[in-house]
C-alpha positions in Angstrom: 24.6 53.1 57.1 27.2 54.4 54.5 28.4 58.0 54.2 27.4 60.1 51.1 29.6 61.8 48.8 29.4 65.5 48.7 30.6 68.1 46.3 33.5 70.4 47.5 32.8 74.0 48.3 33.9 76.2 45.4 37.5 77.2 45.2 38.8 74.7 47.7 39.9 71.0 47.9 38.2 70.6 51.3 35.6 68.1 51.4 33.1 68.9 54.4 30.5 66.4 53.5 31.3 64.4 56.7 29.7 67.4 58.8 26.4 66.8 56.9 26.6 63.0 57.4 27.2 63.6 61.1 24.3 66.1 61.2 22.2 63.6 59.6 23.2 60.9 61.7 22.4 62.9 64.8 18.9 63.5 63.3 18.3 59.9 62.9 19.3 59.3 66.6 17.0 62.0 67.8 14.2 60.7 65.9 14.5 57.3 67.2 14.5 58.5 70.8 11.6 60.6 70.0 9.6 57.5 68.9 10.7 55.6 71.9 9.8 58.3 74.3 6.4 58.5 72.5 5.5 55.1 73.2 7.4 54.3 76.5 4.5 55.4 78.7 2.1 53.0 77.1 4.6 50.2 77.5 5.3 51.1 81.1 1.3 50.9 81.6 1.0 47.6 80.0 4.0 46.3 82.1 2.2 47.3 85.3 -0.9 45.6 84.1 0.9 42.6 83.3 2.5 42.4 86.6 -0.9 42.5 88.4 -2.7 40.4 85.8 -2.2 36.9 87.4 -3.6 37.8 90.9 -6.4 40.0 89.3 -7.4 37.5 86.8 -7.6 34.6 89.3 -9.9 36.6 91.5 -12.1 37.4 88.5 -12.3 33.7 87.7 -13.3 33.0 91.2 -16.0 35.5 91.2 -17.1 34.3 87.9 -17.1 30.7 88.7 -19.4 31.1 91.8 -21.9 32.7 89.5 -21.5 30.1 86.8 -22.1 27.3 89.5 -25.3 28.9 90.6 -26.4 29.3 87.0 -25.7 25.8 86.2 -27.7 24.6 89.2 -30.7 26.8 88.1 -30.4 25.5 84.6 -30.7 22.0 85.8 -33.9 22.8 87.6 -35.3 24.3 84.3 -34.3 21.2 82.5 -36.1 19.0 84.8 -39.3 21.1 84.7 -39.6 21.4 80.9 -37.8 18.3 79.7 -41.0 16.2 79.6 -43.0 18.9 77.9 -40.9 18.7 74.6 -40.4 15.6 72.3 -37.2 14.0 71.7 -37.3 15.1 68.0 -37.7 18.7 69.1 -34.8 18.5 71.5 -32.6 16.9 68.9 -33.5 19.6 66.3 -32.8 22.5 68.8 -29.4 21.1 69.6 -28.6 20.9 66.1 -29.7 24.4 65.5 -27.9 25.8 68.5 -24.6 24.0 67.3 -24.9 25.6 63.8 -25.7 29.1 65.1 -22.6 29.0 67.4 -20.4 27.6 64.8 -21.4 30.5 62.6 -20.7 33.0 65.5 -17.2 31.3 66.0 -16.3 31.9 62.3 -17.4 35.5 62.2 -16.1 36.7 65.6 -12.6 36.8 67.4 -14.0 36.4 71.0 -12.2 33.0 71.6 -8.7 32.1 72.5 -5.6 34.1 72.4 -6.0 37.0 70.1 -2.1 37.1 69.6 -2.6 34.4 67.0 0.3 32.3 65.9 2.7 35.1 64.9 6.1 35.1 66.1 6.4 38.9 66.3 9.3 38.9 63.7 10.0 42.7 63.2 13.1 43.2 60.9 14.8 46.4 61.9 17.8 46.0 59.6 18.7 48.8 57.2 20.8 47.9 54.1 22.6 50.2 51.6 19.8 49.6 49.1 17.0 50.6 51.4 15.2 53.9 50.4 12.9 56.2 52.0 9.9 54.8 50.3 11.0 51.2 51.3 11.4 52.1 55.0 8.3 54.1 55.0 6.3 50.9 53.8 7.9 48.7 56.3 7.0 51.3 59.3 3.5 51.5 58.1 3.1 47.7 58.0 4.8 47.2 61.4 2.6 50.2 62.8 -0.5 48.3 61.7 0.6 45.1 63.2 1.5 46.7 66.6 -2.0 48.4 66.5 -3.5 45.1 66.3 -1.4 43.7 69.1 -2.3 46.8 71.2 -6.0 46.3 70.9 -5.6 42.6 71.6 -3.7 43.8 74.9 -6.5 45.9 75.8 -9.2 43.4 75.1 -7.3 40.9 77.3 -7.1 43.5 80.1 -10.6 44.2 79.8 -11.4 40.5 80.8 -10.7 41.3 84.5 -13.9 43.2 84.5 -16.0 41.5 81.7 -15.4 38.0 82.9 -17.3 38.5 86.1 -19.8 40.7 84.5 -20.5 38.1 81.9 -20.9 35.3 84.4 -23.3 37.6 86.5 -25.4 38.1 83.4 -25.6 34.5 82.7 -26.9 33.9 86.3 -29.4 36.5 86.1 -30.6 35.1 82.6 -30.8 31.7 84.1 -33.0 33.0 87.1 -35.3 34.7 84.5 -35.6 31.5 82.7 -36.6 29.6 85.6 -39.3 32.3 86.4 -40.6 32.3 82.8 -40.7 28.4 82.9 -43.2 28.7 85.7 -45.3 31.6 84.3 -48.7 30.5 82.9 -48.6 32.4 79.6 -44.8 32.5 78.7 -44.3 28.9 79.9 -46.5 27.7 77.1 -43.7 28.3 74.5 -41.8 25.4 75.6 -39.7 25.0 72.5 -38.4 28.6 72.8 -37.8 28.0 76.5 -35.7 24.9 75.6 -33.8 27.0 73.1 -33.0 29.5 75.7 -32.0 26.8 78.1 -29.4 25.4 75.5 -28.1 28.8 74.6 -27.5 29.5 78.3 -25.7 26.3 78.8 -23.3 27.2 75.7 -22.9 30.6 77.2 -21.6 28.9 80.5 -19.3 26.7 78.5 -17.8 29.6 76.5 -17.7 32.0 79.4 -13.9 31.6 79.9 -13.2 33.0 76.2 -10.9 29.9 75.6 -8.7 30.2 78.6 -8.9 27.0 80.5 -6.6 28.4 83.3 -5.1 31.5 84.8 -1.7 30.5 83.4 -3.1 30.1 79.6 -4.5 33.8 80.0 -1.2 35.2 81.4 0.8 33.3 78.9 -1.3 35.0 76.0 -1.0 38.3 77.8 2.7 38.0 77.8 3.0 37.0 74.3 1.0 40.1 73.2 3.1 42.5 75.3 6.3 41.2 73.9 4.9 41.7 70.5 4.0 45.4 71.2 7.4 45.9 72.8 9.3 44.3 69.8 7.3 46.2 67.3 7.9 49.6 68.8 11.6 48.8 69.0 11.9 48.0 65.3 9.7 51.0 64.4 12.0 53.4 66.4 15.2 52.0 64.6 13.5 52.3 61.2 12.2 55.8 62.1 15.6 57.0 62.7 17.0 55.5 59.7 14.4 57.1 57.6 15.1 60.6 59.2 18.8 60.1 58.4 18.1 59.3 54.8 15.7 62.2 54.3 18.3 64.4 55.7 20.9 63.1 53.4 18.7 63.6 50.5 17.9 67.1 51.5 21.5 67.8 52.0 22.4 66.5 48.3 19.6 68.6 47.0 20.8 71.6 48.7 24.3 71.0 47.5 23.0 70.8 43.9 21.0 74.0 44.2 24.4 75.9 45.4 26.1 74.4 42.3 23.5 75.7 40.0 23.5 79.1 41.4 27.3 79.2 41.4 28.3 77.8 38.0 31.0 79.8 37.2 32.5 79.5 40.7 32.2 75.9 40.5 33.9 75.8 37.1 36.8 77.8 38.3 37.2 75.6 41.4 37.3 72.5 39.3 39.6 74.3 36.8 42.0 75.3 39.6 42.0 71.5 40.8 42.6 70.1 37.3 45.0 72.6 35.9 47.0 74.2 39.0 49.3 77.1 38.1 53.0 76.9 38.1 54.7 77.7 41.4 56.0 81.3 41.9 59.6 81.8 40.3 59.4 79.0 38.2 61.7 79.5 35.0 63.3 82.8 36.3 66.8 83.4 34.8 66.6 80.4 32.5 64.7 79.3 29.4 61.2 79.0 30.5 60.0 75.5 30.4 56.5 74.2 30.8 55.6 73.4 34.4 54.3 70.0 35.4 51.1 69.4 37.4 52.0 69.2 40.9 49.0 66.9 41.7 48.2 65.0 38.5 44.7 63.4 38.8 
C-alpha cells in the first residue's frame, strides 16, 4: 500500500509523515494478527475433528448399517403381510405419491450431499491503491457471510457422527412399530396407510447416508469445507489489516488538517519562509547592495 503525503509541520522543511505511515502500518499488522488469533482456536478445533473424522465416521456407518439391515428385513416381512391386501392400482398411486413428496422435500431442504457446494473458495485478499475503506468493508462483510455458511456446513457434517447412528436406530424402531401395527386388529385395517408408511420407511433407509456413498466421500467433503473456512479467514485477516491501516491514515490526514486550520498564520509563515527565504547574513556589506537570489528556488 502506497504511503500518504503529509503537510510539513509549521516553520520547518522536515516531512515527518513517514512516522504516521509507519504507525498506521503497525496498526494494520496488529489488526491482522488480532483477527487471526480470534479465529485460530476454532480452526484448531476443526482440524482435530477432521483428523479423527475418518475413523469415527467409519464406526458410525458400521453401527448404522447394522440397524438398517435389521430394518430392511422387518420391512420385507411387513410387505409380505400386507401386499396382497392392497390392489396394484393402490400400490402404484402410493409409489407416485411418495416420489412426488420426496422430490419436494429434496427441493426445499439441504440435507443431501456435500453442503460445500461447487464453490472453489476463491477469496481475493489483494488490496490496490484504489481500494477504499468502504470497498474493503463490503468485501470483508461478503467473505464473512460466506465463511459463516462454510462453518455451519462443517458443524453439520461433524454432527453426522452422532446423527447417522441415531437416524438409523429410529428407522429400525419405526420398522418394528410398523410390523406390530400391521398385525394389530384395529390399526391393521387401514392397509393403504400401512403401505404408505412402508414406502416412506424404505425411502428413509435409502436416504439414511445423506448422499455420502462411502467414508471417503464424506471425508473429502469435510476437507473441502475446512479448507474454505481456512482460506476465508486468511483473506479476511489480510483485508481487516488493510482496512485498519487505511482508517488510520485517514484519521492522520484529518488530524493534520485540523492542526493547519487551528494554526493558519503559523502555516502561512512557514510556507512564506520556504518560498521566500531571507538573504544570508552579511550579504551586500561594504558594497552596493544587490538583490539576493533565492537559495532554493522551487
